[in-house]
Kinemage of the C-alpha trace (Angstrom):
@kinemage 1
@onewidth
@group {chain A} dominant
@subgroup {mainchain}
@vectorlist {calphas} color= white
{ca met a 1} P 110.385 -1.439 122.004
{ca val a 2} L 113.641 0.089 120.764
{ca asn a 3} L 115.708 -1.644 118.123
{ca ser a 4} L 119.232 -1.126 116.867
{ca glu a 5} L 119.534 0.288 113.353
{ca ser a 6} L 123.276 -0.015 112.964
{ca lys a 7} L 125.571 -2.842 113.940
{ca leu a 8} L 127.573 -2.145 117.080
{ca asp a 9} L 130.458 -4.451 117.866
{ca leu a 10} L 131.386 -3.093 121.302
{ca leu a 11} L 130.216 -0.254 123.532
{ca phe a 12} L 132.184 1.017 126.512
{ca glu a 13} L 130.576 3.381 129.016
{ca thr a 14} L 132.698 5.062 131.652
{ca ser a 15} L 131.465 6.862 134.761
{ca trp a 16} L 132.597 7.614 138.289
{ca glu a 17} L 129.218 6.204 139.396
{ca val a 18} L 129.536 2.725 137.902
{ca cys a 19} L 129.098 0.375 140.889
{ca asn a 20} L 129.475 3.524 143.019
{ca lys a 21} L 126.165 4.928 144.267
{ca val a 22} L 126.817 8.634 144.684
{ca gly a 23} L 124.048 10.513 142.890
{ca gly a 24} L 121.629 10.589 139.990
{ca ile a 25} L 124.057 9.277 137.379
{ca tyr a 26} L 124.105 5.941 139.192
{ca ala a 27} L 120.331 5.761 138.644
{ca val a 28} L 120.756 6.651 134.957
{ca leu a 29} L 123.312 3.942 134.271
{ca ser a 30} L 121.936 1.216 136.532
{ca thr a 31} L 118.417 1.500 135.087
{ca lys a 32} L 119.592 1.905 131.475
{ca ala a 33} L 121.737 -1.223 131.630
{ca lys a 34} L 118.903 -3.718 131.198
{ca thr a 35} L 117.727 -2.092 127.948
{ca leu a 36} L 121.296 -1.931 126.613
{ca gln a 37} L 121.736 -5.585 127.426
{ca lys a 38} L 118.603 -6.410 125.442
{ca leu a 39} L 120.068 -4.573 122.460
{ca tyr a 40} L 123.741 -5.536 122.739
{ca lys a 41} L 123.952 -8.624 124.927
{ca asp a 42} L 127.388 -8.489 126.593
{ca lys a 43} L 128.669 -6.081 123.939
{ca ile a 44} L 128.346 -3.306 126.515
{ca val a 45} L 131.150 -2.933 129.066
{ca phe a 46} L 130.829 -0.459 131.937
{ca ile a 47} L 133.996 0.949 133.508
{ca gly a 48} L 134.060 2.401 137.016
{ca pro a 49} L 136.522 3.248 139.807
{ca asp a 50} L 137.691 0.525 142.162
{ca leu a 51} L 137.178 2.319 145.467
{ca trp a 52} L 136.608 -0.855 147.430
{ca ser a 53} L 138.632 -3.210 149.618
{ca ala a 54} L 138.349 -6.671 151.150
{ca glu a 55} L 137.146 -5.030 154.355
{ca asn a 56} L 134.680 -2.794 152.480
{ca pro a 57} L 133.559 -4.684 149.354
{ca ser a 58} L 131.208 -3.179 146.798
{ca pro a 59} L 127.622 -4.378 147.316
{ca tyr a 60} L 127.010 -3.958 143.573
{ca phe a 61} L 129.996 -5.796 142.039
{ca lys a 62} L 130.288 -9.565 141.542
{ca glu a 63} L 133.819 -10.447 140.438
{ca ser a 64} L 134.409 -13.082 137.735
{ca lys a 65} L 137.653 -14.712 136.666
{ca ser a 66} L 136.084 -16.190 133.520
{ca leu a 67} L 134.807 -12.997 131.870
{ca leu a 68} L 137.372 -11.596 129.419
{ca lys a 69} L 139.637 -14.304 130.791
{ca asp a 70} L 142.308 -14.167 128.084
{ca trp a 71} L 142.450 -10.375 128.224
{ca gln a 72} L 142.696 -10.374 132.036
{ca lys a 73} L 145.638 -12.765 131.797
{ca asn a 74} L 147.565 -10.792 129.172
{ca ala a 75} L 146.661 -7.141 129.826
{ca val a 76} L 149.666 -4.904 130.521
{ca phe a 77} L 149.263 -1.587 132.342
{ca pro a 78} L 151.564 0.954 134.015
{ca asp a 79} L 153.088 -0.325 137.264
{ca gly a 80} L 150.551 -0.523 140.063
{ca met a 81} L 147.424 -0.132 137.951
{ca lys a 82} L 145.030 -3.027 138.534
{ca val a 83} L 141.657 -4.060 137.149
{ca arg a 84} L 138.875 -6.372 138.262
{ca val a 85} L 136.252 -7.838 135.922
{ca gly a 86} L 132.770 -8.944 136.882
{ca arg a 87} L 129.066 -8.236 136.676
{ca trp a 88} L 127.152 -5.225 137.969
{ca asp a 89} L 124.483 -6.666 140.273
{ca ile a 90} L 121.547 -4.781 138.756
{ca pro a 91} L 118.795 -5.693 136.242
{ca gly a 92} L 120.559 -6.840 133.088
{ca lys a 93} L 123.747 -7.729 134.989
{ca pro a 94} L 126.135 -6.136 132.478
{ca ile a 95} L 129.867 -6.721 132.319
{ca val a 96} L 131.797 -4.215 134.411
{ca ile a 97} L 135.474 -3.440 134.864
{ca leu a 98} L 136.658 -1.647 137.997
{ca val a 99} L 140.023 0.132 137.771
{ca asp a 100} L 142.430 0.882 140.585
{ca phe a 101} L 144.017 4.082 139.283
{ca lys a 102} L 145.941 5.343 142.320
{ca ser a 103} L 149.372 4.469 140.893
{ca leu a 104} L 148.763 6.706 137.859
{ca phe a 105} L 149.271 9.931 139.800
{ca thr a 106} L 152.944 9.468 138.946
{ca tyr a 107} L 152.076 10.280 135.311
{ca lys a 108} L 149.850 13.249 136.101
{ca asp a 109} L 152.138 16.024 134.897
{ca ile a 110} L 152.989 14.205 131.651
{ca leu a 111} L 149.298 13.618 130.940
{ca tyr a 112} L 148.302 17.199 131.729
{ca ala a 113} L 151.060 18.550 129.475
{ca glu a 114} L 149.840 16.376 126.611
{ca met a 115} L 146.239 17.489 127.120
{ca trp a 116} L 147.314 21.142 127.127
{ca asn a 117} L 149.341 20.739 123.944
{ca arg a 118} L 146.692 18.741 122.085
{ca phe a 119} L 143.405 20.178 123.392
{ca ser a 120} L 144.242 23.343 125.420
{ca val a 121} L 142.950 21.783 128.638
{ca asp a 122} L 144.015 24.052 131.498
{ca ser a 123} L 144.942 21.816 134.443
{ca leu a 124} L 147.077 24.506 136.067
{ca his a 125} L 144.221 25.747 138.259
{ca ala a 126} L 143.115 22.257 139.350
{ca tyr a 127} L 141.956 21.595 142.892
{ca gly a 128} L 139.589 19.310 144.787
{ca asp a 129} L 138.523 16.180 142.932
{ca tyr a 130} L 140.073 17.168 139.595
{ca asp a 131} L 143.242 15.060 139.820
{ca glu a 132} L 141.457 11.973 141.119
{ca ser a 133} L 138.812 12.184 138.383
{ca cys a 134} L 141.390 12.633 135.640
{ca met a 135} L 143.510 9.700 136.790
{ca phe a 136} L 140.426 7.489 136.826
{ca ala a 137} L 139.477 8.689 133.345
{ca tyr a 138} L 143.025 8.046 132.091
{ca ala a 139} L 142.968 4.530 133.556
{ca ser a 140} L 139.608 3.853 131.904
{ca ala a 141} L 140.958 4.939 128.539
{ca leu a 142} L 143.928 2.605 128.981
{ca val a 143} L 141.469 -0.258 129.596
{ca ile a 144} L 139.538 0.616 126.425
{ca glu a 145} L 142.771 0.795 124.412
{ca ser a 146} L 143.996 -2.520 125.820
{ca ile a 147} L 140.765 -4.418 125.057
{ca tyr a 148} L 140.546 -2.862 121.593
{ca arg a 149} L 144.073 -4.004 120.728
{ca his a 150} L 143.731 -7.430 122.339
{ca glu a 151} L 140.409 -8.288 120.680
{ca gly a 152} L 141.593 -7.079 117.257
{ca leu a 153} L 138.704 -4.669 116.770
{ca ser a 154} L 140.276 -2.567 114.038
{ca gly a 155} L 137.646 -1.769 111.425
{ca lys a 156} L 134.800 -2.668 113.787
{ca asn a 157} L 132.093 -0.330 115.109
{ca val a 158} L 133.346 0.463 118.596
{ca ile a 159} L 132.040 3.333 120.726
{ca ala a 160} L 133.497 4.776 123.927
{ca his a 161} L 130.866 6.700 125.899
{ca phe a 162} L 132.021 9.016 128.702
{ca asp a 163} L 129.747 10.592 131.337
{ca glu a 164} L 130.403 13.998 132.926
{ca trp a 165} L 133.532 16.170 133.048
{ca thr a 166} L 135.046 13.636 135.471
{ca thr a 167} L 135.701 11.291 132.533
{ca gly a 168} L 136.572 13.943 129.951
{ca met a 169} L 140.295 13.249 129.994
{ca gly a 170} L 139.562 9.634 129.093
{ca leu a 171} L 137.642 10.737 126.021
{ca leu a 172} L 140.478 13.031 124.947
{ca tyr a 173} L 143.038 10.250 125.425
{ca val a 174} L 140.950 7.942 123.214
{ca lys a 175} L 140.648 10.722 120.645
{ca ala a 176} L 144.428 11.140 120.568
{ca his a 177} L 145.570 7.518 120.802
{ca leu a 178} L 142.654 5.488 119.472
{ca pro a 179} L 141.120 7.674 116.731
{ca glu a 180} L 139.342 4.723 115.105
{ca val a 181} L 136.997 4.456 118.125
{ca ala a 182} L 133.880 6.656 118.036
{ca thr a 183} L 133.324 8.796 121.129
{ca val a 184} L 130.188 10.008 122.920
{ca phe a 185} L 130.269 12.587 125.695
{ca thr a 186} L 127.283 13.169 127.991
{ca thr a 187} L 127.121 16.081 130.380
{ca his a 188} L 124.430 15.554 133.006
{ca ala a 189} L 124.997 19.132 134.212
{ca thr a 190} L 127.665 21.577 133.106
{ca ser a 191} L 130.295 22.212 135.750
{ca ile a 192} L 130.162 25.975 135.209
{ca gly a 193} L 126.353 26.130 135.167
{ca arg a 194} L 126.195 24.279 138.477
{ca ser a 195} L 128.855 26.607 139.878
{ca ile a 196} L 126.964 29.727 138.767
{ca cys a 197} L 123.868 28.477 140.599
{ca gly a 198} L 125.821 27.251 143.606
{ca asn a 199} L 127.302 30.725 144.035
{ca gly a 200} L 123.849 32.307 144.183
{ca lys a 201} L 124.026 33.934 140.763
{ca pro a 202} L 120.906 34.051 138.558
{ca leu a 203} L 121.447 31.547 135.754
{ca tyr a 204} L 118.269 31.808 133.709
{ca asp a 205} L 117.394 35.508 133.460
{ca tyr a 206} L 120.921 36.318 132.271
{ca met a 207} L 121.757 33.110 130.363
{ca gln a 208} L 122.333 34.890 127.049
{ca gly a 209} L 124.836 37.219 128.688
{ca tyr a 210} L 127.061 34.561 130.212
{ca asn a 211} L 130.360 33.528 128.663
{ca gly a 212} L 131.481 30.136 129.951
{ca asp a 213} L 135.214 30.867 129.847
{ca gln a 214} L 134.778 34.221 131.562
{ca met a 215} L 132.610 32.745 134.327
{ca ala a 216} L 135.072 29.888 134.819
{ca ala a 217} L 137.841 32.421 135.484
{ca glu a 218} L 135.617 34.412 137.841
{ca leu a 219} L 134.544 31.334 139.833
{ca asn a 220} L 137.919 29.545 139.796
{ca met a 221} L 136.536 26.753 137.608
{ca gln a 222} L 139.042 26.983 134.737
{ca ser a 223} L 140.297 23.398 134.903
{ca lys a 224} L 136.973 21.566 135.083
{ca his a 225} L 135.346 23.877 132.568
{ca ser a 226} L 138.165 23.706 130.011
{ca leu a 227} L 138.229 19.897 130.285
{ca glu a 228} L 134.462 19.630 129.875
{ca lys a 229} L 134.445 22.052 126.949
{ca ala a 230} L 137.263 20.203 125.195
{ca ala a 231} L 135.451 16.886 125.640
{ca ala a 232} L 132.214 18.376 124.293
{ca trp a 233} L 133.948 19.874 121.257
{ca asn a 234} L 135.984 16.776 120.400
{ca ala a 235} L 133.368 14.075 120.963
{ca asp a 236} L 131.887 12.514 117.844
{ca ser a 237} L 128.503 12.875 119.516
{ca phe a 238} L 127.662 15.241 122.372
{ca thr a 239} L 124.539 14.671 124.460
{ca thr a 240} L 122.740 15.972 127.516
{ca val a 241} L 119.608 14.973 129.381
{ca ser a 242} L 117.074 17.768 128.804
{ca glu a 243} L 116.249 20.829 126.750
{ca val a 244} L 116.985 23.152 129.687
{ca thr a 245} L 120.540 21.786 129.913
{ca ala a 246} L 120.935 21.731 126.123
{ca arg a 247} L 120.433 25.516 126.100
{ca glu a 248} L 122.951 25.808 128.933
{ca cys a 249} L 125.498 23.723 126.988
{ca glu a 250} L 124.982 25.768 123.845
{ca gln a 251} L 125.625 29.009 125.721
{ca leu a 252} L 128.417 27.949 128.096
{ca leu a 253} L 130.187 25.174 126.146
{ca cys a 254} L 129.432 26.575 122.688
{ca arg a 255} L 128.106 23.328 121.203
{ca arg a 256} L 124.490 22.193 120.862
{ca pro a 257} L 124.019 18.612 122.150
{ca ile a 258} L 121.509 15.897 121.293
{ca val a 259} L 118.888 15.561 124.066
{ca thr a 260} L 118.826 12.030 125.540
{ca pro a 261} L 116.243 12.004 128.369
{ca asn a 262} L 116.710 9.730 131.358
{ca gly a 263} L 114.376 6.765 131.618
{ca phe a 264} L 113.596 4.417 134.471
{ca glu a 265} L 113.561 0.642 134.803
{ca gln a 266} L 110.308 -0.697 136.244
{ca asn a 267} L 112.127 -3.708 137.766
{ca phe a 268} L 112.997 -1.451 140.711
{ca val a 269} L 109.285 -1.141 141.576
{ca pro a 270} L 107.575 -3.854 143.680
{ca ala a 271} L 105.286 -6.204 141.766
{ca lys a 272} L 101.594 -5.310 141.963
{ca lys a 273} L 100.834 -8.278 144.211
{ca asp a 274} L 103.517 -7.154 146.693
{ca tyr a 275} L 102.952 -3.405 146.523
{ca asp a 276} L 100.441 -2.959 149.371
{ca ala a 277} L 102.560 -5.004 151.769
{ca lys a 278} L 105.707 -3.083 150.823
{ca arg a 279} L 103.884 0.216 151.284
{ca gln a 280} L 102.618 -0.816 154.704
{ca glu a 281} L 106.069 -1.971 155.814
{ca ala a 282} L 107.639 1.327 154.753
{ca arg a 283} L 104.954 3.393 156.479
{ca glu a 284} L 105.315 1.462 159.719
{ca arg a 285} L 109.050 2.077 159.748
{ca met a 286} L 108.755 5.811 159.078
{ca leu a 287} L 105.970 6.212 161.657
{ca thr a 288} L 108.013 4.311 164.233
{ca val a 289} L 110.972 6.623 163.686
{ca ala a 290} L 108.737 9.702 163.922
{ca ser a 291} L 106.954 8.485 167.077
{ca ser a 292} L 110.212 7.533 168.789
{ca leu a 293} L 111.904 10.826 167.936
{ca ile a 294} L 109.021 13.190 168.668
{ca gly a 295} L 106.978 11.340 171.281
{ca glu a 296} L 103.690 11.729 169.419
{ca lys a 297} L 101.328 8.946 168.464
{ca phe a 298} L 101.096 8.931 164.672
{ca gly a 299} L 98.132 7.025 163.292
{ca glu a 300} L 97.972 5.076 160.047
{ca asp a 301} L 96.288 8.050 158.362
{ca thr a 302} L 99.328 10.283 158.949
{ca ile a 303} L 100.383 12.046 155.748
{ca leu a 304} L 104.027 11.301 154.927
{ca ile a 305} L 105.851 13.737 152.630
{ca ala a 306} L 109.519 13.817 151.644
{ca thr a 307} L 112.175 15.498 149.608
{ca ser a 308} L 115.510 13.881 148.776
{ca gly a 309} L 118.619 14.130 146.630
{ca arg a 310} L 122.064 15.663 146.928
{ca his a 311} L 122.750 18.202 149.652
{ca glu a 312} L 122.583 21.232 147.375
{ca phe a 313} L 120.523 23.566 149.499
{ca arg a 314} L 119.437 26.043 146.833
{ca asn a 315} L 119.855 24.020 143.644
{ca lys a 316} L 117.712 21.127 144.873
{ca gly a 317} L 115.101 23.415 146.431
{ca leu a 318} L 115.671 22.241 150.003
{ca asp a 319} L 115.222 25.819 151.193
{ca ala a 320} L 111.868 26.079 149.407
{ca phe a 321} L 110.694 22.740 150.812
{ca leu a 322} L 111.423 23.841 154.376
{ca asp a 323} L 109.793 27.238 153.903
{ca ala a 324} L 106.698 25.549 152.430
{ca ala a 325} L 106.567 23.121 155.353
{ca asn a 326} L 106.737 26.114 157.674
{ca ile a 327} L 103.697 27.632 155.956
{ca leu a 328} L 101.844 24.334 156.348
{ca arg a 329} L 102.572 24.431 160.085
{ca thr a 330} L 100.349 27.503 160.329
{ca lys a 331} L 97.807 26.621 157.609
{ca trp a 332} L 97.130 22.928 158.226
{ca asn a 333} L 94.160 22.753 160.571
{ca asn a 334} L 93.152 19.139 160.036
{ca arg a 335} L 93.359 17.876 163.612
{ca lys a 336} L 92.539 14.319 162.567
{ca arg a 337} L 95.470 13.907 160.191
{ca lys a 338} L 99.001 14.924 161.035
{ca ile a 339} L 101.748 15.569 158.485
{ca val a 340} L 105.340 14.374 158.835
{ca cys a 341} L 107.849 15.817 156.336
{ca phe a 342} L 111.156 13.992 155.837
{ca val a 343} L 114.258 15.689 154.428
{ca met a 344} L 116.158 12.638 153.145
{ca val a 345} L 119.385 14.358 152.126
{ca pro a 346} L 122.855 13.030 153.032
{ca gly a 347} L 124.906 15.440 155.131
{ca trp a 348} L 128.262 15.052 156.849
{ca val a 349} L 126.835 12.293 158.973
{ca asp a 350} L 128.629 10.904 162.017
{ca glu a 351} L 126.514 7.929 163.056
{ca ala a 352} L 123.003 6.753 163.820
{ca arg a 353} L 121.744 8.226 167.080
{ca lys a 354} L 122.202 5.630 169.821
{ca asp a 355} L 119.461 7.198 171.941
{ca leu a 356} L 117.021 6.960 169.030
{ca gln a 357} L 117.927 3.313 168.452
{ca thr a 358} L 117.166 2.618 172.105
{ca glu a 359} L 113.908 4.588 172.038
{ca met a 360} L 112.669 2.728 168.942
{ca lys a 361} L 112.736 -0.551 170.893
{ca lys a 362} L 110.220 0.774 173.442
{ca lys a 363} L 106.449 0.419 173.116
{ca arg a 364} L 105.723 3.919 174.420
{ca his a 365} L 107.646 6.992 173.417
{ca ala a 366} L 108.175 10.098 175.489
{ca gly a 367} L 110.064 12.021 172.842
{ca met a 368} L 113.678 13.088 172.701
{ca glu a 369} L 115.932 16.077 172.901
{ca asn a 370} L 116.776 17.514 169.491
{ca ala a 371} L 113.749 15.763 168.029
{ca ile a 372} L 114.384 16.916 164.452
{ca ile a 373} L 117.266 14.696 163.308
{ca thr a 374} L 117.855 10.939 163.084
{ca his a 375} L 121.658 10.799 162.935
{ca thr a 376} L 124.430 12.833 164.512
{ca leu a 377} L 126.457 15.236 162.369
{ca his a 378} L 130.069 16.327 162.340
{ca asn a 379} L 129.081 19.895 161.449
{ca tyr a 380} L 125.810 20.986 163.024
{ca ser a 381} L 126.688 24.669 162.830
{ca gln a 382} L 127.538 24.525 159.104
{ca asp a 383} L 124.698 22.264 157.939
{ca asn a 384} L 122.198 24.332 155.938
{ca val a 385} L 119.196 22.068 156.487
{ca tyr a 386} L 119.717 21.775 160.232
{ca gly a 387} L 120.372 25.500 160.534
{ca lys a 388} L 117.280 26.445 158.530
{ca met a 389} L 115.048 24.181 160.610
{ca asn a 390} L 116.252 25.791 163.816
{ca tyr a 391} L 115.936 29.270 162.305
{ca leu a 392} L 112.295 28.524 161.460
{ca gly a 393} L 111.628 27.202 164.944
{ca met a 394} L 111.024 23.647 163.748
{ca his a 395} L 111.590 21.831 167.019
{ca asn a 396} L 108.776 19.263 166.633
{ca ala a 397} L 107.048 20.338 169.822
{ca his a 398} L 104.161 18.218 171.040
{ca asn a 399} L 100.652 18.816 169.723
{ca glu a 400} L 101.686 20.417 166.449
{ca asn a 401} L 100.034 19.282 163.233
{ca val a 402} L 103.058 19.382 160.919
{ca tyr a 403} L 106.460 17.952 161.827
{ca val a 404} L 109.765 17.980 159.929
{ca ile a 405} L 112.484 15.324 160.365
{ca tyr a 406} L 115.978 15.574 158.898
{ca val a 407} L 117.503 12.259 157.719
{ca pro a 408} L 121.137 13.159 156.874
{ca ser a 409} L 122.258 9.621 156.012
{ca tyr a 410} L 122.459 7.670 152.778
{ca leu a 411} L 119.557 5.231 152.833
{ca asn a 412} L 121.273 2.084 151.589
{ca gly a 413} L 119.522 -0.300 153.977
{ca asp a 414} L 122.108 -0.150 156.754
{ca asp a 415} L 121.868 3.397 158.118
{ca gly a 416} L 121.136 2.179 161.662
{ca ile a 417} L 117.708 3.811 162.013
{ca phe a 418} L 115.477 2.973 159.059
{ca asn a 419} L 117.588 0.042 157.827
{ca met a 420} L 115.603 0.110 154.598
{ca ser a 421} L 116.823 1.425 151.280
{ca tyr a 422} L 115.432 4.605 149.750
{ca tyr a 423} L 113.612 2.561 147.115
{ca glu a 424} L 112.065 0.441 149.876
{ca leu a 425} L 110.857 3.554 151.703
{ca ile a 426} L 109.400 5.474 148.729
{ca pro a 427} L 106.165 3.395 148.482
{ca gly a 428} L 105.260 4.425 152.035
{ca leu a 429} L 105.084 8.110 151.132
{ca asp a 430} L 101.928 10.022 150.233
{ca cys a 431} L 103.654 12.831 148.322
{ca thr a 432} L 107.102 14.108 147.408
{ca val a 433} L 108.358 17.614 146.700
{ca phe a 434} L 111.376 18.498 144.545
{ca ala a 435} L 111.412 22.271 144.210
{ca ser a 436} L 114.542 22.306 142.053
{ca tyr a 437} L 116.264 25.474 140.903
{ca tyr a 438} L 119.057 23.677 139.016
{ca glu a 439} L 118.039 20.176 137.898
{ca pro a 440} L 119.153 19.005 134.433
{ca trp a 441} L 116.772 16.037 134.562
{ca gly a 442} L 115.310 15.098 137.939
{ca tyr a 443} L 115.440 11.423 138.791
{ca thr a 444} L 113.859 11.867 142.189
{ca pro a 445} L 110.417 12.943 140.895
{ca leu a 446} L 110.546 10.226 138.216
{ca glu a 447} L 111.376 7.612 140.853
{ca ser a 448} L 108.529 8.926 142.962
{ca val a 449} L 105.850 8.516 140.298
{ca ala a 450} L 107.265 5.094 139.351
{ca phe a 451} L 106.354 3.981 142.870
{ca gly a 452} L 102.884 5.531 142.586
{ca val a 453} L 103.653 8.546 144.760
{ca pro a 454} L 102.399 11.926 143.464
{ca thr a 455} L 105.102 14.552 143.202
{ca ile a 456} L 105.555 18.308 142.971
{ca thr a 457} L 108.461 19.597 140.895
{ca thr a 458} L 109.369 22.675 138.826
{ca asp a 459} L 109.729 23.652 135.190
{ca leu a 460} L 113.445 24.265 135.735
{ca ala a 461} L 113.869 20.472 135.956
{ca gly a 462} L 114.189 18.488 132.752
{ca phe a 463} L 111.613 15.985 134.013
{ca gly a 464} L 109.190 18.820 134.757
{ca gln a 465} L 109.604 20.168 131.230
{ca trp a 466} L 108.986 16.708 129.779
{ca val a 467} L 105.760 16.395 131.804
{ca leu a 468} L 104.550 19.800 130.595
{ca ala a 469} L 105.263 18.828 126.987
{ca asp a 470} L 103.437 15.489 127.140
{ca phe a 471} L 100.671 15.807 129.772
{ca asp a 472} L 98.125 18.187 131.251
{ca asn a 473} L 99.628 19.709 134.379
{ca ala a 474} L 97.350 18.151 137.010
{ca phe a 475} L 97.740 15.487 139.711
{ca glu a 476} L 94.778 13.447 138.479
{ca val a 477} L 96.076 13.401 134.898
{ca cys a 478} L 99.726 12.493 135.446
{ca gly a 479} L 100.373 12.317 139.199
{ca val a 480} L 102.635 15.368 138.880
{ca lys a 481} L 102.211 19.075 139.522
{ca val a 482} L 104.844 21.203 137.796
{ca leu a 483} L 105.302 24.652 139.337
{ca his a 484} L 106.732 27.629 137.486
{ca arg a 485} L 110.092 28.735 138.884
{ca thr a 486} L 112.332 31.630 137.875
{ca asp a 487} L 115.297 33.462 139.296
{ca ser a 488} L 112.978 35.863 141.106
{ca asn a 489} L 109.705 34.152 142.157
{ca tyr a 490} L 110.896 32.244 145.249
{ca ser a 491} L 108.119 33.442 147.573
{ca glu a 492} L 105.427 32.593 145.037
{ca leu a 493} L 106.960 29.136 144.548
{ca val a 494} L 106.933 28.441 148.287
{ca asp a 495} L 103.285 29.486 148.539
{ca gln a 496} L 102.400 27.227 145.597
{ca ile a 497} L 104.113 24.212 147.161
{ca ala a 498} L 102.175 24.676 150.383
{ca tyr a 499} L 98.926 25.314 148.501
{ca asn a 500} L 99.230 22.177 146.357
{ca val a 501} L 100.060 19.936 149.313
{ca tyr a 502} L 97.113 21.413 151.190
{ca ala a 503} L 94.776 20.943 148.225
{ca leu a 504} L 95.926 17.381 147.554
{ca phe a 505} L 95.061 16.166 151.039
{ca ser a 506} L 92.250 18.442 152.163
{ca asp a 507} L 90.155 18.555 148.980
{ca ser a 508} L 87.721 15.641 149.049
{ca ala a 509} L 87.174 16.133 145.310
{ca ile a 510} L 90.644 14.748 144.587
{ca asp a 511} L 90.675 10.971 144.176
{ca ile a 512} L 94.049 9.925 145.658
{ca ala a 513} L 93.800 6.416 144.207
{ca lys a 514} L 93.343 7.925 140.755
{ca val a 515} L 96.320 10.224 141.352
{ca arg a 516} L 98.538 7.295 142.327
{ca asn a 517} L 97.508 5.311 139.247
{ca ala a 518} L 98.143 8.326 137.037
{ca ala a 519} L 101.631 8.671 138.554
{ca met a 520} L 102.511 5.081 137.708
{ca ala a 521} L 101.234 5.514 134.153
{ca thr a 522} L 103.451 8.586 133.712
{ca ser a 523} L 106.523 6.678 134.811
{ca lys a 524} L 105.839 3.952 132.237
{ca ala a 525} L 105.804 6.595 129.509
{ca ala a 526} L 109.314 7.515 130.729
{ca ser a 527} L 110.642 3.949 130.538
{ca trp a 528} L 113.965 3.195 128.897
{ca asp a 529} L 112.100 1.253 126.217
{ca asn a 530} L 110.768 4.634 125.070
{ca phe a 531} L 113.805 6.814 125.751
{ca ala a 532} L 116.698 4.549 124.708
{ca val a 533} L 116.033 5.342 121.045
{ca lys a 534} L 117.636 8.750 121.661
{ca tyr a 535} L 120.858 7.030 122.688
{ca leu a 536} L 120.744 4.953 119.529
{ca glu a 537} L 120.589 8.215 117.588
{ca ala a 538} L 123.666 9.450 119.469
{ca tyr a 539} L 125.557 6.217 118.745
{ca lys a 540} L 124.620 6.454 115.067
{ca gln a 541} L 125.763 10.082 114.945
{ca ala a 542} L 129.067 9.180 116.605
{ca leu a 543} L 129.818 6.464 114.055
{ca glu a 544} L 128.760 8.651 111.140
{ca asn a 545} L 130.903 11.588 112.304
{ca leu a 546} L 133.853 9.294 112.881
{ca his a 547} L 133.689 7.904 109.343
{ca lys a 548} L 132.917 11.338 107.889
{ca cys a 549} L 136.284 12.517 109.141
{ca gly a 550} L 137.918 9.670 107.241
{ca lys a 551} L 139.525 8.114 110.282
């Protein structure tokens, strides 16, 4: 169990994904919160964007008028800026403040000028989500400043922790206006590294030759990159989630960070006594969807495989997963057991298919037109997953042995087809595949093994590197198979994915029950109780560096 070495009077942590389930950072923060609460009971305050309304309330936020009551009553902000205080409805139930930052766009030019003059942040080339992110970060910093002043925390150990470039301007504001507060900056993936990969350029073979500023100019990423670099340089402690991303930061941001791996909170996993029932419920739902869509009878012994994550076709290895599934279509000759592969990746979804909803209510299923997708899309012709499936001839024709189904909706429990959350569906799977090319950590494979589902990932993922460092690389040892991936071995990777899936389910020598138990054991080794100590080191470094500077 972790323990705190130095006294911490108040810890703020700011992220766009606080009470806002967008991607992997939500999993980081929401699972870390319980451990932080054990260490610093209600001395941790999360700050997130208030993107909600009375008509569309946050399912994760429980407002409270009594928390920070005196501060709520007396806080003064720029006209139009509003805050709400409450609890984040997750294990640990930490205090959270949501900020409505929309009125701050009025001050955008003044703020950007200050950041240029103080820190050389180039906002001139901003586009997309840059302005929105910076106004949120600015609002968060104003909240931190207001609480600090109101509570009279001068001389106390206070830390402001900011996640990702999206909050970088908040860190810089604190640095300029509240220099007595220690700052921590965590990049979960560098903006320029992700852009290099997203533009199809080889990141790893040529890493030592890349200059971050030069690549930012080439890829029109000057604003995000300069903000992220300034935050990294000026933070009292700079962290990232894995060794692979630490090397990327050192090369592209020119500062070596502390590595703080991402843990997982076991409270998200069903209790042992409930596990079998939860697994059966999930399998029945997925088999019902598959039978209704395709018109095949899928027995209880059907092998269910999935990949999931953000819709980053190359970075997340979605292309490799589909190509491997295509190989299995020709190699899998087990007539008794069929395979259904789910691509659970949010796209530009329109709505749940009405015809599929109707078909699912029937006892017998004849199959449907376009039997490869569960929801309608706004952009069929531009969707990479849908296009690749059609290119490969994946039409889910009758009497095949391997089928692929695209689920382009967020699985929050109300998608209209599964109506179960992603965490509720995971136990029903037999295997997952995350063939990542760019993956600073890799929550999806960690989540998979936490639910006892064996997973295949790569050594370009931080999680995969951690497994290789701590375990023998075998399903029966750790429930994980880590495949070697480079800039140039795509075909070999695809073959290895197909081979390992085939071996896992066709080799009678492999004890699946043992594999599932090994997977769960691996996830426990990656619990926050084991990994949170790295954050304590970062907090200690931040306070030491702050005092070293004589502030």
